[in-house]
N, C-alpha and C positions, 0 to 999 in steps of 0.2 A: 791690340788696343781695340776696343769696340768704336763704332763710330759716333755714340753719343758723347762720351768723354774726351774723345778727339775732337770734335766739333767745339765744345765747351773750351779745350785748351787754346784751339786755333783763334778762337774770337777773344779769349783773354791775352793772346799773344799779341794781337793787333791792340788791344786796349794799354798794354804794357809798354809797347814801343812808343804810343801816342804820349803817355805821361812823361817818359824819359826824354822825349824831345820836347815837350813843354817845359820840363825843370831845366834842361840842359841850356835853354835859350835865356835863361835868368841870369843876372849878374851874381848872385849868390845862392848857388844851387842847393845847400843844406838849409839855408833858412826858407828857401821855396819850398823844399820837402816838407818841412814842419808845417809852413802856413797851408799846404796843400792837404795834408792829412787832418788839419783842423776844419778846413772846408768839407772834406769828405764827411767828417762825423757829423756835421751840421745837417748836411744834405740828406744822410742816411738815418738819422736819427728817428723820424716816424716809421721807418721800416723795421729798426729795432724795436721799438716799443710795440708794434703790432706784432712781432715774431716772438717778443718775451714770453708772453703767458703760453705755457705748454711747451715750450723748446725743451729739447734733449740737453739735459746737461748732468751726467752722470758724476757719482763721487770721485774725486780725483781729476776730475776736468781743469780744475784751477792750476793745477802743476803745469799743465800744458799751454795754458792760457799766460801763465807767468813767464814760462820759459820762452814762448815765441815772442812775447813783448820784449823781452831783454834782446833777443838774437835779431829782431827786426830793427830795434833801435842800434844795435852795431852796424846791422845792414845800410842803414839809411844815413850814418856816418861815414862808413867807408865808401858809399857809392858817391855822396856829396862830396868828398874829398878827391875822389877819382875823377869827377867831372870838373872840378876846380883846376885839376892838374894836366888834363888831357882833352882830347877830341871825342865827340860823340862815337865816331866809327872806329875810334881805338879802344875806346873803355867799354863800351857796350858790348862789343863781341866776346870780349874776354872775361867781363863780369857774368854774362850770362852763358858762354861757352864753356867755362870752366867746371860749371856745377854739375852737368850730366855724369862726368866721370867721377866726380867726388861722392854724388848721391847714391851711385851704384854701390860704392864700399861701404857707405853709411847704411844704407838700406839693409844691404845683406848682413852686416854685424849686428844692427839694433833690430831691425823688424824681420829677421830671416827671409828676406824676400829672395827670389831666385828669377833670372831673366833668361827668356829663350835665347837659342842661337841667333834667329831672325832680330829679336828685339836687341842683342847685343851688337851684331852688324849696323842696325839702325843707328845706334847711339853713337857707335864710331864714324859712321857717316856724317852724322850731325857734327862731331867735334871736329873732324877733319875739315868740313864746310867752313866751319868758324874758323879755324886756323887760317884757310886760305884768303877768308874775307880780310884776316888782319895783316896779310902780307903787303909789302910796300911795291911788289912789282914780281915779274917771273924770272928774273936773272939768277944766275947760280947762287949768288950769296944773299939773295932775298929772301930764300926758303927758311934760312935759320934767323933772320932777323927778329921775328915775335921773341924766340929764346932770348937772343942777345940784347933785347929790350928789357930785361927782366930787372934790372938796376933802376928803371925809369919809376919817379914815383906813381905816375898814373897807372902804371902796369901793377905795381905791389898792391896799390890800393884797389885795384880792378880785381886781382886775384883773390884779395881777402874777402871783398865781396861776394865772389864765387864760393868760397867756402862758406862763408855765412849763409848763403843762400841754400847750399845743400844741407846745413845743420837745420835751419828752419823748416826745410821741406819734409826732413825725416819726423820732426817733432809734430809738423801738421797735420801728417798723415796718421799719427796715433792720436792726435787731439780731435781732429773732426769726426773720430769713430766714437766719440764720447761727448762732443758738445756739438750742436746744430752750428752748421757753417756761418750762416748770418750773425748769430750772437758771437761765436768764437772770433770773425775777422773785426767784428766791432770792438770787442774788449781788447783785442790785440793792438788796434790802431790807438785806443785810447790810452793804454799804457806807454805805447811809443810816444805819445805826445807828451805824457806826464815825464817821463825818462828824460826826454830832449829838452824839455822846457828851461830848466836851469841854466843850459848852455845857450840855447838859442834867445832867450829873453834877457841877455846881460851885454853890457858893453855896446859896441857898434852894431851888433845883429839885432838887438831890440830897436834901434834906429831903423834899420831896413824894414822890419815887420811893420812899424808905424807908416813908414813911406810906402809900402806895399798897400797897406790899408786905404791911403789917399789916392793911388793911381787904379783907376778903374779898370783899365786895360790890363795891367799887370795882375791885378786881383783877380779878374774873370779867367785869364790863363791858367792862374794858379789854382783856381777852383776847378777849372775843367781838368786839369791834370789829377787833383785829389780824388774826384769822381771816377775817372777812369782808372786810377790806382785801386780803388776799393772794389769797384764792379769786377775788373780784370781778376783779382785774386780771389774773389768770392767764387767765380767760376771755376777756378783752379782748385779751390777746396772742395766743391762738388764733385769734380773730375777725380780727385784723391779718393774718394768715397766708392768710386766705381772701378778704379784701375790702378796698377801698382805705381808707386812714386817714382820709380826710375823712368818709366815711360812717360809719365804726366810731365816730369822736369825736362826730358828729352823733347818733347813735342812742344813745349814752351818755347824753345829756342828758334821757332821760325819768326819769332819776334826780332831777332838778330838780323835777318834779311829786311825786315822793315826798317829796323834802326839803321842798319847800314845804307839803305836807300834813301832816308831822310837825310843822313849825313852827308851823301855825296850829292843828291839832286836838289837839296833845299839849303843845307849849310855849307854846300859847295866844297866839301873836305877833300874831294879827289879820290882816286882808286877804283874806278868802275869796273875794270875787266876781272880783277880778282874778286871784287864783290859778286859778280855775276857767275862765275865758276863756283864760288863758295856758296852761293844761293842755290846753284843746282845741286851740289852735293846734299845740303841741308834737304833740299826737297825729295831726292832719293831716299834720304833717310826717314824722311816723314811716311814715303810710300811704304817701306819696309815696316815702319812702327805700325801702321795701320794693319799690316797682316800678322804681327807679332801677338803671341799669347803668352 
């Protein structure tokens, strides 16, 4: 993986972990996600207008924009439900960590993408690191604890989020080859907001949206999350134009290290030892990924 796309993805990972931390800190993650997307659209509207004239938009591009809008709507719903049921340091590693293995299969089938031996080893190291981060401890019974927890609501929603991530990553790899990334992501978020609005703006959730608008501190926190969300994924889309989607999705998982660190040291969720070891494995995977072609 070349240095430029890798650098873009690592910066995007930092932004991704930041917005997940901001959203997890809210009382209603799903409503906060929707509000964050709205804030992002407002903030980036001048850039959208600036880039719209002369932007690349090939015939058939709308199919990919619509598909990613639907998939991202599902992604935001599953992620919000996962955060409602579990801790950041439990949900985030699973949601992000399950995606690299899934995307290898989907990219091979739909995009005919083949990875090198070094690339495959790097992805496995990243996934292993994410698994270790998710452990409760290092006793004999702890090594199977993430698998045993498969019946937990948070785990199931986190895995559903990982599957959705893999699906939209493959769609987006094809989509940004046809549509300029800045236009693609703006339309994607716009569709996600419209699809989520009937759910978010009814009942108690509508009340929470109004309360959010009156709370300046919460509104600033939400807006910051939205700005990080769009900026981070825009960098990923540019990286997808330069490298294999399997490598891009694996490199994004450095955000798991950041998310786990925030969960342990800021939210005081515990498990520092396994998270340090898991982080080391992920770092090794990133080194291999940088050498892979």
